Structures are given as structure tokens and as C-alpha cells.
NUKOL-570462 format. One record per residue (C-alpha): residue number from 0; residue in one letter; chain; x, y, z. Coordinates in Angstrom, 3 decimals. Layout:
REM residues N
n,res,chain,east,north,up
NUM,A,A,X,Y,Z
...
//
This chain:
REM residues 519
n,res,chain,east,north,up
0,I,A,65.984,-16.196,-17.498
1,R,A,68.555,-15.640,-14.740
2,V,A,67.984,-17.709,-11.581
3,K,A,69.883,-17.303,-8.316
4,F,A,70.174,-20.425,-6.130
5,S,A,70.512,-20.928,-2.372
6,D,A,74.287,-21.345,-2.674
7,G,A,74.555,-17.817,-4.108
8,H,A,75.275,-18.932,-7.654
9,W,A,73.113,-17.883,-10.569
10,W,A,72.688,-19.274,-14.040
11,S,A,70.575,-18.356,-17.090
12,F,A,68.054,-20.949,-18.278
13,H,A,65.580,-21.131,-21.114
14,P,A,62.112,-20.151,-19.753
15,Q,A,60.653,-23.539,-20.648
16,A,A,63.333,-25.242,-18.565
17,L,A,61.805,-23.613,-15.482
18,L,A,58.665,-24.056,-13.389
19,I,A,57.281,-21.167,-11.324
20,N,A,55.919,-21.495,-7.769
21,L,A,52.386,-20.110,-7.666
22,D,A,52.084,-20.331,-3.885
23,T,A,54.736,-17.638,-3.342
24,L,A,53.022,-15.035,-5.568
25,P,A,50.487,-12.296,-4.769
26,L,A,46.920,-13.454,-5.443
27,E,A,46.478,-11.232,-8.522
28,R,A,49.594,-12.594,-10.223
29,K,A,48.766,-16.166,-9.189
30,E,A,45.345,-15.894,-10.844
31,L,A,46.890,-14.391,-13.986
32,I,A,49.429,-17.209,-14.337
33,E,A,46.872,-19.913,-13.512
34,Q,A,44.729,-18.491,-16.304
35,S,A,47.734,-18.681,-18.633
36,A,A,48.538,-22.255,-17.557
37,N,A,44.957,-23.329,-18.243
38,I,A,44.538,-21.555,-21.555
39,Q,A,44.916,-24.722,-23.635
40,Q,A,42.099,-26.457,-21.786
41,E,A,39.932,-23.338,-21.944
42,A,A,40.523,-23.111,-25.687
43,L,A,39.202,-26.636,-26.172
44,G,A,35.852,-25.515,-24.716
45,C,A,35.110,-23.176,-27.634
46,Y,A,37.566,-24.310,-30.317
47,V,A,37.606,-27.587,-32.245
48,P,A,39.997,-29.205,-34.742
49,V,A,39.003,-29.382,-38.382
50,H,A,39.181,-31.982,-41.126
51,P,A,42.430,-31.928,-43.189
52,T,A,40.437,-30.645,-46.197
53,F,A,38.913,-27.687,-44.304
54,K,A,39.607,-24.307,-45.936
55,F,A,40.391,-21.502,-43.525
56,Q,A,39.211,-18.010,-44.493
57,I,A,40.306,-14.478,-43.645
58,S,A,38.832,-13.376,-40.271
59,D,A,38.310,-16.923,-38.961
60,Q,A,38.884,-16.925,-35.197
61,V,A,41.350,-19.668,-34.303
62,A,A,43.558,-20.999,-31.507
63,A,A,47.078,-22.280,-32.062
64,H,A,47.310,-26.047,-31.926
65,S,A,51.123,-25.849,-31.838
66,N,A,53.544,-26.804,-29.117
67,D,A,55.542,-23.712,-28.274
68,A,A,54.899,-20.276,-26.765
69,Y,A,51.839,-19.883,-29.031
70,S,A,50.184,-23.095,-27.851
71,G,A,46.496,-22.479,-27.062
72,L,A,46.666,-18.746,-27.788
73,A,A,43.765,-17.240,-29.739
74,G,A,44.003,-15.069,-32.831
75,V,A,42.493,-14.281,-36.205
76,V,A,43.406,-15.519,-39.694
77,I,A,44.978,-12.744,-41.775
78,G,A,46.323,-14.742,-44.713
79,T,A,45.707,-18.044,-46.499
80,E,A,47.596,-17.713,-49.775
81,Q,A,50.974,-19.068,-48.705
82,A,A,51.918,-22.627,-47.697
83,G,A,50.702,-21.898,-44.165
84,I,A,47.827,-20.029,-42.528
85,D,A,48.894,-16.609,-41.225
86,V,A,47.448,-15.809,-37.788
87,R,A,47.654,-12.515,-35.908
88,F,A,47.381,-12.843,-32.128
89,W,A,45.672,-10.347,-29.855
90,D,A,49.028,-8.907,-28.715
91,G,A,49.814,-7.944,-32.325
92,D,A,52.283,-10.781,-32.953
93,W,A,51.726,-13.095,-35.935
94,R,A,52.944,-16.425,-37.218
95,S,A,52.270,-18.883,-40.044
96,F,A,50.820,-22.316,-39.143
97,H,A,50.047,-25.566,-40.885
98,P,A,46.218,-25.829,-41.107
99,Q,A,46.214,-28.913,-38.884
100,A,A,48.022,-26.895,-36.195
101,L,A,44.949,-24.663,-35.745
102,L,A,41.607,-25.031,-33.981
103,I,A,38.596,-23.019,-35.168
104,K,A,36.266,-21.151,-32.851
105,V,A,32.666,-22.363,-32.584
106,E,A,29.773,-21.107,-30.484
107,E,A,29.347,-22.083,-26.845
108,P,A,27.557,-25.457,-26.720
109,P,A,24.057,-25.811,-25.215
110,E,A,23.987,-26.481,-21.478
111,G,A,25.186,-30.001,-20.695
112,F,A,26.737,-30.476,-24.162
113,F,A,30.407,-30.284,-25.086
114,P,A,32.497,-30.543,-28.261
115,I,A,33.859,-33.943,-29.196
116,N,A,37.121,-33.897,-31.144
117,D,A,37.349,-37.661,-31.596
118,I,A,34.837,-39.739,-33.553
119,F,A,35.703,-42.652,-31.237
120,K,A,33.950,-40.919,-28.331
121,F,A,30.522,-40.758,-29.941
122,Q,A,28.254,-43.597,-28.855
123,I,A,24.846,-44.750,-29.986
124,G,A,22.267,-43.110,-27.732
125,D,A,24.235,-39.923,-27.113
126,E,A,22.316,-36.700,-27.639
127,A,A,23.896,-34.509,-30.325
128,A,A,23.411,-30.792,-31.046
129,V,A,24.323,-29.419,-34.475
130,L,A,26.278,-26.160,-34.761
131,S,A,23.851,-23.254,-35.092
132,N,A,26.175,-21.398,-37.489
133,L,A,24.965,-22.609,-40.887
134,E,A,27.887,-21.157,-42.826
135,L,A,30.444,-22.863,-40.567
136,A,A,28.497,-26.150,-40.477
137,R,A,28.539,-26.195,-44.296
138,R,A,32.277,-25.497,-44.347
139,M,A,32.851,-28.370,-41.888
140,A,A,31.379,-30.815,-44.421
141,T,A,33.735,-32.874,-46.600
142,E,A,33.583,-34.563,-49.974
143,E,A,32.749,-37.855,-48.242
144,R,A,30.386,-36.312,-45.713
145,S,A,28.783,-33.592,-47.838
146,W,A,26.040,-31.111,-46.954
147,N,A,22.833,-30.501,-48.880
148,D,A,20.198,-27.800,-48.613
149,E,A,17.695,-30.107,-46.898
150,M,A,20.019,-30.247,-43.873
151,D,A,19.821,-26.468,-43.348
152,P,A,16.780,-26.531,-40.989
153,Y,A,18.661,-28.848,-38.616
154,V,A,21.408,-26.405,-37.608
155,G,A,21.061,-25.731,-33.892
156,Q,A,18.767,-28.752,-33.492
157,I,A,19.224,-31.645,-31.043
158,G,A,18.914,-35.286,-32.035
159,V,A,20.098,-38.757,-31.040
160,V,A,23.224,-40.534,-32.332
161,I,A,22.158,-43.770,-34.022
162,G,A,25.539,-44.845,-35.416
163,T,A,28.362,-44.018,-37.775
164,D,A,28.363,-44.401,-41.531
165,P,A,29.696,-47.806,-42.664
166,V,A,32.119,-45.972,-44.975
167,G,A,32.958,-42.350,-44.232
168,P,A,33.573,-40.578,-40.892
169,G,A,29.963,-39.424,-40.552
170,I,A,27.954,-39.424,-37.306
171,R,A,24.338,-40.391,-38.021
172,V,A,21.804,-38.375,-36.032
173,N,A,18.046,-38.970,-35.782
174,F,A,15.834,-35.923,-35.158
175,S,A,12.396,-35.684,-33.527
176,D,A,10.654,-35.496,-36.925
177,G,A,12.162,-38.859,-37.879
178,Q,A,14.681,-37.356,-40.330
179,R,A,18.231,-38.706,-40.214
180,W,A,21.390,-36.990,-41.398
181,S,A,25.118,-37.718,-41.212
182,F,A,27.422,-34.984,-39.925
183,Q,A,31.140,-34.365,-39.708
184,P,A,32.016,-35.005,-36.000
185,Q,A,33.377,-31.492,-35.430
186,S,A,30.028,-29.943,-36.430
187,L,A,28.328,-31.567,-33.425
188,F,A,28.216,-31.072,-29.673
189,I,A,27.463,-34.091,-27.528
190,K,A,25.665,-34.857,-24.275
191,K,A,26.446,-38.018,-22.345
192,E,A,23.960,-39.670,-20.009
193,E,A,25.325,-40.282,-16.519
194,P,A,24.249,-43.844,-15.639
195,P,A,22.986,-44.675,-12.138
196,E,A,25.726,-45.876,-9.788
197,G,A,26.658,-49.489,-10.473
198,F,A,25.151,-49.614,-13.979
199,V,A,27.124,-49.729,-17.249
200,D,A,26.271,-49.751,-20.954
201,F,A,24.521,-52.953,-21.960
202,D,A,25.917,-54.016,-25.330
203,V,A,26.164,-57.195,-27.347
204,T,A,29.471,-58.129,-25.706
205,S,A,27.880,-58.296,-22.242
206,K,A,26.455,-61.817,-22.784
207,F,A,23.287,-61.115,-20.782
208,L,A,21.493,-63.788,-18.786
209,N,A,17.879,-64.021,-17.726
210,G,A,17.382,-62.380,-14.345
211,D,A,20.047,-59.686,-14.837
212,Q,A,18.967,-56.355,-13.373
213,V,A,18.868,-53.498,-15.886
214,V,A,17.611,-49.923,-16.070
215,V,A,16.101,-48.220,-19.115
216,R,A,18.022,-45.078,-20.098
217,N,A,16.659,-41.745,-18.784
218,S,A,15.995,-39.977,-22.102
219,L,A,12.648,-40.849,-23.708
220,E,A,13.860,-39.613,-27.092
221,V,A,17.039,-41.705,-26.930
222,V,A,15.190,-44.877,-25.895
223,R,A,12.487,-44.399,-28.539
224,V,A,14.914,-43.733,-31.388
225,L,A,17.097,-46.714,-30.470
226,T,A,14.165,-49.087,-30.122
227,E,A,11.405,-48.241,-32.573
228,E,A,12.959,-49.216,-35.914
229,E,A,14.561,-52.583,-35.121
230,V,A,12.487,-53.672,-32.132
231,G,A,9.221,-51.738,-32.265
232,W,A,7.708,-49.007,-30.112
233,E,A,4.437,-48.518,-28.260
234,E,A,3.568,-45.241,-26.553
235,E,A,3.028,-47.085,-23.243
236,M,A,6.737,-47.986,-23.212
237,G,A,7.603,-44.369,-22.493
238,A,A,6.366,-44.785,-18.911
239,Y,A,9.241,-47.198,-18.237
240,V,A,12.055,-44.807,-19.155
241,G,A,14.443,-44.672,-16.165
242,Q,A,12.804,-47.724,-14.560
243,V,A,14.615,-50.802,-13.215
244,G,A,13.613,-54.277,-14.365
245,K,A,14.906,-57.805,-14.921
246,L,A,15.826,-59.511,-18.164
247,M,A,13.480,-62.309,-19.174
248,G,A,14.855,-63.249,-22.594
249,A,A,15.358,-62.025,-26.138
250,D,A,12.946,-61.613,-29.049
251,S,A,12.997,-64.491,-31.509
252,V,A,13.439,-62.011,-34.385
253,G,A,15.511,-58.854,-34.147
254,P,A,17.808,-57.496,-31.378
255,G,A,15.077,-56.839,-28.799
256,I,A,15.781,-57.624,-25.121
257,R,A,12.707,-58.347,-22.999
258,V,A,12.573,-56.615,-19.622
259,K,A,10.006,-57.371,-16.883
260,F,A,9.151,-54.545,-14.466
261,S,A,7.881,-54.520,-10.894
262,D,A,4.280,-53.915,-12.031
263,G,A,4.326,-57.241,-13.919
264,H,A,4.490,-55.722,-17.419
265,W,A,7.308,-56.506,-19.849
266,W,A,8.549,-54.739,-22.969
267,S,A,11.276,-55.344,-25.527
268,F,A,14.001,-52.690,-25.839
269,H,A,17.057,-52.308,-28.004
270,P,A,20.139,-53.478,-26.000
271,Q,A,21.717,-50.030,-26.244
272,A,A,18.672,-48.478,-24.575
273,L,A,19.544,-50.455,-21.426
274,L,A,22.188,-50.289,-18.704
275,I,A,23.096,-53.388,-16.668
276,N,A,23.671,-53.398,-12.904
277,L,A,27.111,-54.831,-12.168
278,D,A,26.642,-54.920,-8.411
279,T,A,23.966,-57.626,-8.645
280,L,A,26.151,-60.030,-10.665
281,P,A,28.477,-62.837,-9.544
282,L,A,32.114,-61.683,-9.398
283,E,A,33.180,-63.618,-12.508
284,R,A,30.441,-62.094,-14.694
285,K,A,31.003,-58.649,-13.205
286,E,A,34.678,-58.764,-14.188
287,L,A,33.770,-59.994,-17.686
288,I,A,31.327,-57.128,-18.278
289,E,A,33.644,-54.537,-16.736
290,Q,A,36.298,-55.719,-19.184
291,S,A,33.813,-55.250,-22.016
292,A,A,32.803,-51.789,-20.780
293,N,A,36.457,-50.713,-20.575
294,I,A,37.581,-52.177,-23.884
295,Q,A,37.706,-48.819,-25.660
296,Q,A,40.053,-47.351,-23.074
297,E,A,42.216,-50.466,-23.066
298,A,A,42.441,-50.305,-26.861
299,L,A,43.781,-46.754,-26.710
300,G,A,46.744,-47.987,-24.668
301,C,A,48.124,-50.046,-27.560
302,Y,A,46.333,-48.614,-30.586
303,V,A,46.647,-45.149,-32.141
304,P,A,44.806,-43.280,-34.900
305,V,A,46.544,-42.718,-38.223
306,H,A,46.895,-39.842,-40.661
307,P,A,44.174,-39.669,-43.361
308,T,A,46.782,-40.632,-45.991
309,F,A,47.909,-43.782,-44.128
310,K,A,47.645,-46.970,-46.218
311,F,A,46.421,-50.021,-44.337
312,Q,A,47.839,-53.393,-45.373
313,I,A,46.658,-56.978,-45.150
314,S,A,47.391,-58.440,-41.671
315,D,A,47.568,-55.055,-39.916
316,Q,A,46.210,-55.445,-36.391
317,V,A,43.560,-52.803,-35.753
318,A,A,40.785,-51.762,-33.370
319,A,A,37.435,-50.404,-34.522
320,H,A,37.142,-46.659,-34.030
321,S,A,33.402,-46.838,-34.784
322,N,A,30.454,-46.183,-32.537
323,D,A,28.358,-49.323,-32.489
324,A,A,28.706,-52.906,-31.273
325,Y,A,32.203,-53.082,-32.841
326,S,A,33.510,-50.025,-31.001
327,G,A,36.954,-50.734,-29.520
328,L,A,37.012,-54.361,-30.649
329,A,A,40.294,-55.684,-32.070
330,G,A,40.752,-57.521,-35.354
331,V,A,42.966,-57.952,-38.405
332,V,A,42.777,-56.351,-41.861
333,I,A,41.715,-58.882,-44.506
334,G,A,40.983,-56.569,-47.438
335,T,A,41.897,-53.093,-48.700
336,E,A,40.748,-53.085,-52.318
337,Q,A,37.184,-51.813,-51.836
338,A,A,36.010,-48.377,-50.684
339,G,A,36.457,-49.486,-47.068
340,I,A,38.965,-51.526,-45.072
341,D,A,37.717,-55.063,-44.394
342,V,A,38.415,-56.244,-40.828
343,R,A,37.892,-59.714,-39.384
344,F,A,37.370,-59.788,-35.616
345,W,A,38.613,-62.489,-33.290
346,D,A,35.136,-64.046,-33.031
347,G,A,35.124,-64.632,-36.816
348,D,A,32.782,-61.738,-37.677
349,W,A,33.911,-59.149,-40.219
350,R,A,32.923,-55.675,-41.400
351,S,A,34.141,-52.920,-43.725
352,F,A,35.270,-49.609,-42.188
353,H,A,36.335,-46.180,-43.371
354,P,A,40.124,-45.914,-42.766
355,Q,A,39.621,-43.092,-40.251
356,A,A,37.309,-45.381,-38.247
357,L,A,40.255,-47.647,-37.394
358,L,A,43.156,-47.504,-34.931
359,I,A,46.376,-49.384,-35.655
360,K,A,48.207,-51.492,-33.094
361,V,A,51.633,-50.330,-31.941
362,E,A,54.040,-51.831,-29.420
363,E,A,53.681,-51.247,-25.691
364,P,A,55.388,-47.930,-24.852
365,P,A,58.469,-47.753,-22.611
366,E,A,57.722,-47.463,-18.891
367,G,A,56.354,-44.037,-18.023
368,F,A,55.562,-43.196,-21.664
369,F,A,52.171,-43.277,-23.349
370,P,A,50.786,-42.666,-26.852
371,I,A,49.591,-39.173,-27.731
372,N,A,46.815,-38.990,-30.283
373,D,A,46.631,-35.192,-30.393
374,I,A,49.462,-32.934,-31.556
375,F,A,48.087,-30.269,-29.188
376,K,A,49.171,-32.313,-26.169
377,F,A,52.873,-32.351,-27.021
378,Q,A,54.827,-29.658,-25.188
379,I,A,58.384,-28.411,-25.457
380,G,A,60.462,-30.279,-22.887
381,D,A,58.456,-33.518,-23.020
382,E,A,60.502,-36.675,-23.482
383,A,A,59.562,-38.562,-26.646
384,A,A,60.241,-42.176,-27.630
385,V,A,60.079,-43.191,-31.295
386,L,A,58.281,-46.387,-32.316
387,S,A,60.764,-49.255,-32.430
388,N,A,59.016,-50.839,-35.438
389,L,A,60.914,-49.295,-38.359
390,E,A,58.489,-50.521,-41.010
391,L,A,55.475,-49.025,-39.188
392,A,A,57.307,-45.790,-38.342
393,R,A,58.099,-45.347,-42.053
394,R,A,54.451,-45.991,-42.961
395,M,A,53.313,-43.401,-40.420
396,A,A,55.248,-40.708,-42.321
397,T,A,53.370,-38.429,-44.720
398,E,A,54.221,-36.416,-47.796
399,E,A,54.642,-33.309,-45.609
400,R,A,56.391,-35.135,-42.791
401,S,A,58.454,-37.622,-44.776
402,W,A,60.987,-40.199,-43.611
403,N,A,64.517,-40.639,-44.889
404,D,A,67.108,-43.360,-44.352
405,E,A,69.147,-41.251,-41.923
406,M,A,66.251,-41.419,-39.450
407,D,A,66.383,-45.236,-39.282
408,P,A,68.858,-45.427,-36.340
409,Y,A,66.500,-43.359,-34.192
410,V,A,63.644,-45.872,-34.038
411,G,A,63.192,-46.930,-30.423
412,Q,A,65.309,-43.983,-29.244
413,I,A,64.317,-41.371,-26.661
414,G,A,64.774,-37.637,-27.183
415,V,A,63.364,-34.274,-26.108
416,V,A,60.549,-32.362,-27.845
417,I,A,61.888,-28.974,-28.939
418,G,A,58.861,-27.741,-30.904
419,T,A,56.596,-28.300,-33.873
420,D,A,57.386,-27.564,-37.487
421,P,A,56.339,-24.035,-38.534
422,V,A,54.470,-25.588,-41.476
423,G,A,53.510,-29.249,-41.256
424,P,A,52.224,-31.334,-38.341
425,G,A,55.665,-32.598,-37.354
426,I,A,56.981,-32.935,-33.791
427,R,A,60.642,-31.920,-33.628
428,V,A,62.738,-34.144,-31.359
429,N,A,66.358,-33.594,-30.257
430,F,A,68.418,-36.729,-29.523
431,S,A,71.428,-37.159,-27.244
432,D,A,73.851,-36.994,-30.206
433,G,A,72.524,-33.521,-31.099
434,Q,A,70.614,-34.754,-34.164
435,R,A,67.096,-33.392,-34.640
436,W,A,64.279,-34.965,-36.638
437,S,A,60.589,-34.246,-37.172
438,F,A,58.091,-37.074,-36.681
439,Q,A,54.431,-37.674,-37.302
440,P,A,52.801,-37.406,-33.812
441,Q,A,51.413,-40.952,-33.915
442,S,A,54.904,-42.411,-34.338
443,L,A,55.923,-41.131,-30.896
444,F,A,55.248,-42.012,-27.272
445,I,A,55.481,-39.233,-24.712
446,K,A,56.562,-38.818,-21.103
447,K,A,55.359,-35.870,-19.060
448,E,A,57.288,-34.477,-16.114
449,E,A,55.247,-34.167,-12.913
450,P,A,56.138,-30.732,-11.463
451,P,A,56.584,-30.258,-7.705
452,E,A,53.398,-29.256,-5.891
453,G,A,52.587,-25.581,-6.386
454,F,A,54.783,-25.148,-9.507
455,V,A,53.539,-24.713,-13.081
456,D,A,55.138,-24.340,-16.514
457,F,A,56.948,-21.049,-16.855
458,D,A,56.125,-19.642,-20.286
459,V,A,56.311,-16.283,-22.003
460,T,A,52.823,-15.338,-20.819
461,S,A,53.791,-15.636,-17.145
462,K,A,55.280,-12.107,-17.007
463,F,A,57.995,-13.067,-14.513
464,L,A,59.278,-10.637,-11.923
465,N,A,62.603,-10.565,-10.123
466,G,A,62.368,-12.541,-6.900
467,D,A,59.884,-15.131,-8.229
468,Q,A,60.630,-18.600,-6.879
469,V,A,61.273,-21.210,-9.574
470,V,A,62.543,-24.747,-9.857
471,V,A,64.664,-26.161,-12.673
472,R,A,63.016,-29.162,-14.342
473,N,A,64.104,-32.602,-13.115
474,S,A,65.473,-34.010,-16.378
475,L,A,69.071,-33.021,-17.110
476,E,A,68.641,-33.893,-20.788
477,V,A,65.496,-31.788,-21.116
478,V,A,67.053,-28.764,-19.403
479,R,A,70.281,-29.029,-21.412
480,V,A,68.527,-29.363,-24.778
481,L,A,66.165,-26.458,-24.073
482,T,A,68.933,-24.180,-22.826
483,E,A,72.179,-24.821,-24.700
484,E,A,71.369,-23.498,-28.169
485,E,A,69.580,-20.230,-27.421
486,V,A,70.966,-19.447,-23.958
487,G,A,74.201,-21.382,-23.573
488,W,A,75.225,-24.328,-21.404
489,E,A,78.013,-25.015,-18.943
490,E,A,78.501,-28.457,-17.435
491,E,A,78.300,-26.997,-13.908
492,M,A,74.693,-26.020,-14.593
493,G,A,73.751,-29.687,-14.477
494,A,A,74.139,-29.675,-10.699
495,Y,A,71.160,-27.332,-10.402
496,V,A,68.655,-29.578,-12.139
497,G,A,65.682,-29.992,-9.781
498,Q,A,66.929,-27.127,-7.566
499,V,A,64.858,-24.169,-6.359
500,G,A,66.066,-20.631,-6.889
501,K,A,64.892,-17.048,-7.380
502,L,A,64.665,-15.037,-10.576
503,M,A,67.143,-12.179,-10.790
504,G,A,66.516,-10.886,-14.296
505,A,A,66.821,-11.738,-17.973
506,D,A,69.796,-11.881,-20.314
507,S,A,70.249,-8.767,-22.430
508,V,A,70.473,-10.953,-25.541
509,G,A,68.385,-14.076,-26.075
510,P,A,65.569,-15.629,-24.038
511,G,A,67.702,-16.575,-21.006
512,I,A,66.175,-16.197,-17.536
513,R,A,68.719,-15.778,-14.732
514,V,A,68.128,-17.818,-11.577
515,K,A,70.047,-17.364,-8.329
516,F,A,70.430,-20.394,-6.055
517,S,A,70.998,-20.697,-2.303
518,D,A,74.733,-21.252,-2.777
//
């Protein structure tokens, strides 16, 4: 793309080395480009990832989960017999993708529900709605989390999450008739309860004290399901749903927490049916419970998920990716020989987990970088830093995205994302010496460039016009890597990094966009 700058010079840049200024465009074009810029997020509303064993079929509606011009674009499967899945897009173009680089279209969720792509984000007490498409729900099932005919009547039904399977990535849901089934996470929509201001989840790590102020959750069905089996349920307890009370102790047998209400009555509830009011606590206890409530998010800063083929080893430091009292807690692997991975937590407790219910600890990322757990969130032009732990980086590799000895010098190095592999979930990174390697997403940290206010990524769907105002990205290395191979690079072009110019056309050969600057 040719860009003319304020000094009168113009140079051709790769489109993805440019950002376009929305504020200078007519309203119709601004809305069109904003729609293009948001297409990835919109796709996530109706499309979900699938298990690695999922079998795509001809006519499946999908969205590209890749990291190039196709990223987030919707199409239809036209072929499944080759190494990749062939997808034709609505503009008539087609491309072959690795199955894990595609999202599949599902129906719009019920009001207030949304798709959850990460098992870690399910919590006990959440309301869950099963896909209403029986054929797709059956296809979502796996060998570990299979489907049987008795589950058929529950498609489209709403229940309450009561936990995850001890072994296997299943979400256990209780329905109003008392029946319980385990589902693959992607076959469910979820609804989160918004707690009253100042209240947070009350779990076993909160170390409650008598007199603490709590509120019973708002959903009668959620409170009943959580409480009746382990604590016990009386119909009169339903009147206290959403009510505030004070803790007065714990049951001598079972997990029940006794709550006294303003009318003088008290009832025992399951801890996860309660929320605790932080604002009424002394500062020290408030900070302790806030730390507990935030532990999942803190864990994600240093822990990442692993590929289904990853082999855990004794002494690996991990965090539970489950959805119960262990959720987000850190521990160490003490056994790998059984069906599950045995983890001992720092308080001495231990439990066995399905491998996909665990995150593995990695080093703190370089300043400004952060871990990316979803291949969809890598974009061409992002800076990427490779794990500095060679042994762990090698273990992160897969059969499709293997590691060889020549990659060893690049651990701990920073490069530029130049795309994803056409087949295989690899992120291609270009390094300063010109060498390019593909990495498993979880072995990389990422750094996103913050565009100037009013500018957005300039991609092939933006339909540029001569005279559009653009800015060259701020990173010289990113701009050079994106531009030099397909467009061409001159050292003088480096002076225009971060500069604003105007589009003056496209190169006759190649993807170059010409930009004229003020000089």
C-alpha cells in the first residue's frame, strides 16, 4: 500500500504494517471498517472452538481461528479428506485449515447466557444451557465425555453446574428433575450471577468467622441444587434466597454453613450458595478474601494451559483448572501413573485431575508481554517472546508442531508474528537474524501494540481508498519484517515508523500500499 507523508515522500508498506484513522472517514465507511475490526469478537458470540477429536463435516458453518487476513471470517466447510479442512468464504475465496484453527457455528444462546470456551471459567452454581441442536451436541461429545440416548431430552434445557468430573473434562449439570449429566464444555452456554455490590463468592478458602455478613444467592434453583444433597433442604429455605444474614457457625457434620436472618430464623446452606460482604470486614481479612477471590486470575498470569498431548512430570508446578474448591489453587505433581494427574497442594491436601484440568507454571513474561492461551488472539505484527526454559519449551512441542535442535538458541528471544501455519496450530515467528520458526502458542508470550487514538488495524477487508489517513506502526522491527519480503524494504523507510501519511494507491505487483508523507 503506497503512503505519502507530510514531507512529500511516499513509500509502499505491507497493509498489516499500517493503521487507518477512522475519524477522518465518511460515516458509512467508518461503520464498515469498525464492523471489520470487530469481526473476531462478533464471531466468538456465535462460534465456539471444538475438542481436538471433533470431526468436521461438509457444510459445517465455521469461522477462521487463524491469524492472518482470514482471521474471524466466516465460511463453510467444502472438504475434509486432505490433511486440512477446506473452507470456502462468502467472497468465494477458499483455504485449507488445521481443525484447531476453526470455530464452529452454534445457535444464539438464550438471553443472559453466553458461550464459554474455557473449562476454567465454569463455576459451581452457574446456570448452564445445553445446545438445542441434538446432532451437534452429540458430535461435541468425546470418548472420555461420551453421549448416550438418555441425554437427548436435555438438549435446550437449563440446569445448574455442580462441578467437573474428577477425571475427564466434563461439566456436571443438575436439571430440575434431579437428573445429572456431564457435558463437553463447548456444548453449553453459561449464565453468571451478578453479586450485590461488595459481596464475593464464599468458598472454603475464605476462612469465615461467626458474625460475617453474607447473602444467599439469587437463584432458587442454584441454591437448592447446591445445598440439598450435602447439607439438606427444606421448602421454607426458599424464602431466604437473596436475603442477607450473619454467619453463626458450621454444621458438625457436612459442609453446611449456618446463617441467621433478621427474622430470627437460621438455616444451613452450602458455602457456594453464599456470597460474603467484604465491606463489613476488617481490612486484613478483606485483603485475605480478596486475594482468595482473585486467585484464578492471578494464576493465569504465571500458568498456561497445555496441549492435550502434553505429558506432565513429577515435580511440575501446576494450578487446578477445575471448577470447585480447588479452582485456581497451586500445587505440585506427585503422580502420573494413574488415569489422572495427582497433585499435592501447598496445604498438604491432594487430588487427582484430568490433564486438561491443569495449568502449568511458566516464568514471568518480559515487561509488557503476557501469556496467550488462545491461538485466535495472536495477530500478524505482534511481538512474541519464546519461553526461556528450554526443557519446558521442548515439552510444549507436539507431533504436528515439533521442536528441533536448531530452535534451541531462540529460547528467551523476541521476534515478530508473521502468521500461523496453513496446517497445524503453529505460530510463525520471525527473528532479527531472519530465521523463522513455528511454535506451539503456549510456548510464547505476546506484546500488543497500542494504536494511536482513532486508528485501527488496516486489513484486506478495509477497502482502502486513496487519501485515507494512516499511521505506520510504532515498532521498526515489526514494520520491517512485515514489509521487506513481499513489498520490499529500504533503510530510509525506517524513519517513517510511527509517522502519519495518506494513501496514494497500491503497487501493481504484490500487496504493497503506497503512503505519502508530509515531506
